[in-house]
N, C-alpha and C positions, 0 to 999 in steps of 0.2 A: 393445967391444960396447956398443951403446946400449940403454938400458932405458926404455921408455915409462912416464911417471909418471901418464898419464891414468887408467888403471884404478884406481890407488891413490888418486888425488884423488877420483874418483867414489865409491869405497868410503868414504872419510873423510866426504864430503858426505852419503852415505846414513846413516852412523852418527850424524852431527850432527843431521840432520833427524829421525831416529827418536827420538833423545833429547829433541828439542824437543816431542814429544807429551806429555811429562810436565809441560811448562809450562802452567799453567792461565790461560785468558783470562778476565779479570774483566769485570764489567758496564761499567766505565768504559773499559777497553781495547776492548771490543766496540763500544760506541757511537761511540768515536772513529774506529775503523776504518771502520765503515759510513758515517759522515758524511764522511770525508775521502778514502776510496779509491773509485776508479771501479768496480772489480769485486772482490767479496769472496765466496769460496767457503768455506762453513763446515760442518764435521762436528760434530754434536752426539752425544755418546757417554757411556757410563758404564763404569766398570771391571768392573762385574758382568755386563754384557751379553755373552752367549756368542758373538754374531756380530761384535761390535766388533773383536776382534783381527785378524780376517781383513780387515775393511774398513780398519782402520788401516794395515795393510801396503800396501794399494793406495794409500791416502792418501799414504804416504811416497813411493811411486814417482811420484805426480802432483806432489808438492812438488819432488822432485828434477828432474823434467823442466822445470818452470817456472823453477827456479833456474838450470839450465843454459842455458835459452833467454833468460834475463834479461828477463822481462816484468814490469816494475814496476807496471803498471796492474792486474795480476791478483794478488790476495793470497789465500793459502790458510791457514786457521786452524782450530782445534778448540776446542770448548767441552765441558768435563766437567760434565755435568748432575748428577753426584753431589755435587759441591762448589759448583755454581752453579745451584742449584734455582730461585732467584728469576729469574735471566736466562732459563732454559729455560721457566719458567712464563709469563713475560712474552711470550716468542716463540711461545707456544702449541705447544711441542714435545710431542706425544702419543705418539710412537713412537721407540724407540731401536734402531739408529742412525737419525738423520735428517740428510740433507744438503741444504743450502739455498744458493741463489745470490742475493746481494744486488748489484744492479748499476744503473748509470745511464750510458747512452751518449747524449750529446747531449740530455739531458732534465733538468729541474730536479727531477722526481719520481723517487724510488727504487723500483725493481721488486724484488719478492721472489718467487722461484720455488722450489718444493720438488722435489727429485729423487724420481721415482716409487718408492715402497717395494717395488713388485713387480719393479723392474728389476734387472739384474745389477750387482753392485758390482765391476766390473773396470775396468782403466785406460782402455780404449778407450771403454767406455760413458760413463764420467764425462767424458772429453774431449769426446765427441760432444754430451753434454748441454749443457755450458756454451758450446760453440761454436755450437750450434743456437740457444740463447737469445740470444746476442750477434747472430747473423745477423738475428733478428727485429726488432732495433732499428736504426733508421736514424740515421746521423750527423745532427748538428744541422740541423734543417729550416729554421731561421732563415737559414742561409747561402744558401738558395735565393732569398731575397729580394734578394740582392746581384747586380746585373746590370751588364754592361759590354759595349759594342760593340767587338769586336776587329777592327780593320781589316786585321790581318795573318792572319786565319783563312784556312786553305787554301781553303775553299769561299766565302769572302767573304760570309758570311751573318750576320744579326744574331742570333747564338746567345746563349743565356743562359750566362754564365760567371761564376765567382767573381772578384771584383775583387782579385786578388793582385798584389803588387808583387814583381818579381824583383830579385835582387841581382846585378848584372852579368850578367843573362841567365839566372840560375839561380833556379828557383822552389822554395821549401821548403814541402812539403805536410803536412797533418795529417788526422786522421780527419774533422774538421769540414768540410774543403773539397775533399778529393781526388776524391770521386765526381763532384761537379759540374764541377770543373776539368778532369778527364780525359774528360768525357762528349762533348766536341766537339773535333775536330781531331786532329792527329798529335802524339804525345808520346813522348819517350825518358826513361824513369824509372829512377832508381837506388834500389833498396830496400836500406837499409844498417842497420848497428847500430854505435854509437859505439865499442864495445869490440873490434870486428872489425879485425884488423891489415890484412887485404886491403882492407877498406873505407877504412882510413886511407891506404893507399898509393894507392888509386884517387882519393881526394878532389881533389887538385890537378889531375889530368888531367880529371876531370869538370867542375870549375870552368872550366878552359881551354876545353873543348868548348862549355860554355854561353856563354862570352864571345864565341866565334866565331859562334855561332848566334843571337845576340841579334837580335830582330826578323825572324827568318827564317821558313820555312814549317813548322817544327816546334819544339815547346817542350822544353827540357831542365829536368827537375825531379828532386827527391829526397825521400825520406820516411824518417824515423827509426822503424824497426820496433820499437825497444825501448819506445817510448811510444805508438805508434799501432797497437794490436792489430787493430782492426776492418779497416782497409785492408790490412794485411800478411797477417794470419793468416786472416781470414774472406773478404775480397773477392778477394784475389789468391793466396791459399794459398802464401805465401812460406815456404820451408823452409831456405834457406841464404843467406848474405850474402857479398859483395854479389850481388844479382840484378838484372839489367838487362833491362827489358822495353820493347819497341816496341809502342805502344798507339794504336789509332785509334777514335775515338768511344766510348771506354770499354772497348773489347774488346782483349784481347791478340792481336797479330798474330804475334809471334815473340819469342824470347828470345835475347839475345846470349850465345854460348858460347865466344867467342874469348879471346885473351890480354888482360889488363888494361893494354894499352899504348895511348897516345893515338892513334897513327896507325891501329891496328886498329879501335878503337872508332869513330873518325871515318869511316873507310871503310865500316864496317858501316852507320852512320846514313845516309850519302849513298847507299849501294846500296839501302837500304830506301825512301828517298825517291824514287829514280829508278824503282823498281818500281811504286810507288804512282802516280806521275805518268804513267808509260807506260800503265798500266791505265786511268787516268782519261781520257787522251787517246783511247785506242781506243774507249772508251764514248761519248765526246763526238762523234766523227766517224763513228760508225756510224748508220745510219738509225734502228734501234731495238735495244734490248737483246734483244728476242725474236728478231730476225733473226740476231744473232750466235749465240744459243743454238741456233737451228734449224740453222744452218750447221755448227756444231761437232758437233751430234748426228748429222747426216747423214754427216759426215766420219768420225766415230768408228765408225759402223756399217759403213763400207766398209773402214776401215784398222785396226780394233782389236776385240779380244774382251774388253776390260777391263770388268768389272762395276761399274756405278755403285751404290754402297751407301748405304743410309739406316739408321736405327736398327733397323728390323725385319729387313731383308735382311742386315744385318751379323751379327746373332745367328744367323740361319739359315745363312749362309755359313761361319762359323767352327765351327758345331756339326755340319755335315754333311760336312766334308772338309778339305782342305788349301788354304790361300789366302794369297797374298802381297799385302799391301795398302799402297797409297801414300796417305798422309794429306797433302792438298794444300790450297792456297788459290789462287784465280785470279790474284792480283796478285804472287805470288812469282816473280821472274825465274828462280830455281833450279828451281822446279817447272815453269815453262814450258819451260826448257831440257831437262828430263828427260822431258817428256811423250812425245816421239816414240820414245825408247828404251823407255818403259813400254808403249806401244802395240805396238811390234815384239816385245817380250817376250811379250805376250799371244797372238801368232800363232805362237809356237814350239811344238815338240813337247816338253811339259814332263813330268818324272817324276811318278809317283804321282798322276796326274790333278789336278795343282796348278792352281788357278784364280788369275787375276790380278784384283785389285780396286782400287778407288779411292774415297776418301771426301773430299768437298769440305767442309772444316772451316768455310768461311764460311757454309755452310748447315746442316751437321750439328754445331752447336756443342756440344750436350749429349753427343753420342757422342764427340767429340774430347776433351772434358773428362774423360769417363769413362775413356778410354784414356790419359789423362795426356799428351796431345800438346801440346808447348809451342814447337815450331819446325817450319819447313817447308823442304823436304820431310822427312817422317819415314816410314820403311819398317819394317813388322813382318811377320814370317812366322808364321802361325798353323798349327801342325802338330797335327792330330787334336784341335783345340779348345784347344790349349795355346799361349799367346803366348810366342814365343822372344825373346831379347834383340834390341835394335834393330840393324838392318842398318847398318853404317858403312863399307862398301866403296865401290868406284868405281861410278858411276851409268851403266853401259852394259850392253847386253844380255849380252855375254860374261861379265861379272862377276856379273850376276844369275843366269845359268844355272849357273855354277860354284858359287855359294852354295847354290842350291836342290838341286843334286846332292849337295853335301857334307852338307847337313842331312838329306836323305832317306836317304842311305847310313848316316850315323851313327845315326839312329833305327832303321833296319832291323837294324843290327849289334847294338844294345842289346837289341832285342826278341828276337833269336835267342839272345843270351847268357842272357837271363832264362828262356827256354824250356829 
């Protein structure tokens, strides 16, 4: 019988962090932290404060989370104003507890922001506060002054790019250069952490892929998420490692979800490149984009009952009935392959007045981000306003129909049992 040690280790970490609250931060320690660390989150408290124990418990949870995620640029500390009156007076602390964020992202000046005293002192609110403040800061603006003409750019344009040197075809990105570097062209990016064993196993395969793709039509890069918080946590919302994203002009097109084997990753990259170039060619040899859109719209009206959804119609659709939605992008070969099946499904006699919908994520970016869509096609069934788990069956009409019947029958049975 195998026993997991993870809960025990977490409990030990929790106790160690909780006991660390007793350690007092001196003026010298405080000044050194603020001067040398990029982001410092500080709780000012006293032992006599009636509200402080509750806040300190949440503070311990926040510390544990940062410890488990190994984010060295973010430091969380406490100052006891009862024994460090001089420091608290100097920092103009007028209310206990007070929480402050001292940070500098790509700037020589340090910013100080105080957590609103009227806000809730819960874990989610504190997380949202420091992430929101980090978002407001842009990575080093001076990097935008560095320009280079890349003759291998897919569009062959004189785009502004960061002058980065690759190592055998592999680019190592940071918070200072990633936004500008990824803003033009096609990129395949590995978001990793040095301590992650899966990342360590992937590393030689990723380097091999980069060496094959040197000077080709897409760039292979990687970024260390343990030291580049802005890019990983704020910009791309990375939650696990490794995460492999296919990016075009700074926007995530899809996420690789397959095995971390060289051939699988290489085939995925070539498939994505083929999808992109096919879509580009179709656009190039059409008279106008409007002509294509009009032809597609006329054809859809004749052969499909699929609802085209935007932010407003999406809310109305999921709130007023049952709807099966396909989240798609025009350049995905898998989406193109499934389109005829989806149109056929919309013409079937469906149970429980189910509607069939579609969201174009290349247009409705905010909506797709809200629904946490990171690959295409993605299919979700919204039953009575409730989002069910992602559909992962075969992509044909018969399979879709079986799935919808199963979901409606299960729900109907549960309702009867409740009655």
